[in-house]
C-alpha positions as CSV (number, residue, x, y, z in Angstrom):
1,M,113.9,65.6,116.6
2,N,114.4,66.4,120.5
3,D,115.4,69.8,119.6
4,F,112.0,69.9,117.8
5,V,110.1,69.0,120.9
6,E,112.3,71.1,123.0
7,Q,111.5,74.2,120.6
8,C,107.8,73.5,121.0
9,R,108.0,73.2,124.8
10,R,109.7,76.6,124.7
11,E,107.0,78.1,122.7
12,W,103.9,76.5,124.9
13,R,105.8,78.1,128.0
14,R,106.0,81.4,126.0
15,L,102.1,81.0,125.4
16,G,101.3,80.4,128.9
17,V,100.5,76.5,128.9
18,S,100.7,75.1,132.1
19,D,103.6,72.6,132.9
20,P,101.6,69.3,132.8
21,L,99.8,70.2,129.9
22,A,102.9,71.1,128.1
23,E,104.9,68.0,129.3
24,E,101.8,65.8,127.9
25,M,101.9,67.3,124.8
26,A,105.6,67.1,124.5
27,T,105.6,63.3,125.4
28,E,102.9,62.8,123.0
29,L,104.7,64.4,120.0
30,A,108.1,62.8,120.8
31,S,106.2,59.5,120.9
32,D,104.4,60.3,117.4
33,L,107.6,61.3,116.0
34,S,109.4,57.8,117.2
35,E,106.8,56.0,115.9
36,A,107.1,57.8,112.4
37,E,110.8,56.9,112.4
38,A,110.5,53.4,113.5
39,E,107.7,53.1,110.3
40,G,110.2,54.6,108.1
41,V,108.9,58.0,107.9
42,S,111.0,61.1,108.4
43,A,110.3,64.0,110.5
44,Q,109.5,66.2,107.6
45,E,107.3,63.8,106.0
46,F,105.4,63.6,109.2
47,L,105.2,67.2,109.9
48,G,105.2,68.6,106.6
49,R,106.1,72.2,106.6
50,S,105.6,72.4,110.1
51,A,108.8,70.8,110.6
52,F,110.5,74.0,109.7
53,D,108.5,76.1,112.0
54,P,108.0,74.4,115.7
55,A,107.0,77.7,117.4
56,S,104.2,77.7,114.9
57,F,103.2,74.3,115.1
58,A,103.3,74.4,119.0
59,A,101.0,77.0,118.8
60,T,98.5,75.9,116.3
61,W,98.3,72.5,118.1
62,A,97.8,74.3,121.4
63,A,94.9,76.3,120.0
64,E,93.5,73.1,118.2
65,R,93.3,71.5,121.9
66,G,91.5,74.8,123.1
67,I,94.4,75.6,125.4
68,V,95.3,78.9,124.1
69,P,93.4,81.4,121.7
70,S,94.2,80.3,117.9
71,P,96.4,82.4,116.2
72,Q,93.9,83.4,113.5
73,S,91.2,84.6,116.3
74,Q,94.2,86.7,117.8
75,G,94.8,88.5,114.5
76,V,91.0,89.2,114.1
77,T,90.7,90.6,117.6
78,Q,93.9,92.7,117.7
79,G,93.2,94.7,114.4
80,R,91.4,95.1,111.4
81,P,92.8,94.3,107.8
82,V,95.1,97.1,106.9
83,S,93.6,97.0,102.9
84,L,89.9,97.0,104.1
85,V,90.7,100.0,106.6
86,A,92.7,101.8,103.7
87,F,89.7,101.2,101.5
88,T,87.2,102.6,103.4
89,A,89.2,105.5,104.7
90,T,90.0,106.4,100.9
91,A,86.3,106.0,99.8
92,A,85.3,108.1,102.9
93,I,87.6,111.0,101.9
94,A,86.6,110.7,98.2
95,L,83.1,111.3,99.4
96,I,83.9,114.2,101.7
97,V,85.9,116.0,98.9
98,A,83.2,115.4,96.1
99,A,80.3,116.9,98.6
100,V,82.5,119.8,99.3
101,L,83.4,120.6,95.6
102,L,79.7,120.4,94.9
103,L,78.5,122.7,97.7
104,T,81.3,125.1,97.1
105,G,80.5,125.0,93.3
106,E,84.4,125.6,92.2
107,P,85.8,125.8,89.9
108,K,83.4,128.5,88.3
109,L,83.1,129.2,84.4
110,T,82.0,132.4,83.2
111,L,80.9,132.9,79.8
112,R,80.4,136.6,78.6
113,T,78.5,137.4,75.3
114,H,78.7,140.7,73.6
115,T,76.4,141.9,70.8
116,S,78.8,143.0,68.1
117,G,78.2,145.8,65.4
118,P,78.5,145.4,61.7
119,A,80.9,142.8,60.3
120,G,84.4,143.8,61.3
121,F,83.5,146.8,63.4
122,G,83.7,145.2,67.0
123,P,81.2,145.3,69.9
124,L,78.7,147.8,69.8
125,P,79.5,150.7,72.2
126,S,76.3,150.4,74.1
127,G,77.9,147.3,76.2
128,G,75.2,144.8,75.1
129,G,75.5,141.2,75.7
130,Q,75.2,138.6,78.5
131,V,77.2,137.1,81.4
132,H,76.6,133.3,82.0
133,S,78.0,131.6,85.2
134,A,78.0,127.9,85.8
135,S,80.1,125.2,87.8
136,A,82.5,123.9,85.1
137,A,83.3,120.6,86.9
138,A,79.4,119.6,88.4
139,P,79.3,116.5,86.0
140,V,82.6,115.3,87.0
141,E,81.9,116.0,90.8
142,W,78.5,114.1,90.6
143,I,80.1,111.2,89.2
144,F,82.8,111.3,91.7
145,L,80.0,111.7,94.3
146,V,78.0,108.8,93.3
147,L,81.4,106.4,92.8
148,S,82.3,107.4,96.4
149,I,79.1,106.5,97.8
150,V,79.3,103.0,95.6
151,A,82.5,102.6,97.2
152,L,81.5,103.2,101.0
153,G,78.5,100.7,100.2
154,F,80.9,98.2,99.1
155,A,83.2,98.8,101.9
156,A,80.3,98.4,104.3
157,R,79.2,95.1,102.6
158,L,83.0,93.9,103.3
159,W,82.9,94.9,106.9
160,A,79.6,93.2,107.3
161,T,80.4,89.9,105.8
162,R,84.3,89.9,107.0
163,G,83.2,87.7,110.3
164,R,81.0,85.4,108.6
165,S,83.6,84.4,105.9
166,Q,85.8,82.7,108.6
167,P,85.5,78.9,109.0
168,P,83.8,78.0,112.3
169,T,86.0,77.1,115.5
170,A,85.4,75.3,118.3
171,P,84.5,77.0,121.5
172,A,87.5,76.8,124.1
């Protein structure tokens, strides 16, 4: 298990843990592992899944002691969840597209009616009739606009509650 302790030391050095603290933690870890071994408990049983990832174990332990920032808080400050950013961007683009389509009124539908003469003789030569124009997609565009507003509202709610959904951490 000396290899595990050495890998933890390297990780603490990489994280910037001072040598005296790293040595204290390494001594404590080696002592705990020796006691567990003396009691017949394997290192894998004692450490759980961490036995296979000494760097993660070392980083988590240093963060729990308040020596370095926790890996979870580093991820929060470095960036936003990609899925939430993508969802928000998609909703915003949908809102813009729906608004532009409604403002331009495209596509247009033109309906021309003719006044016809006696049955089978076609339209009257006077050119009677009416022309009606309307936006063919207006109902769909309004539905698209409402759905994109709802999606943006949902995204805003996710952004607002995102910080509160994480467990509280002790100050460093």
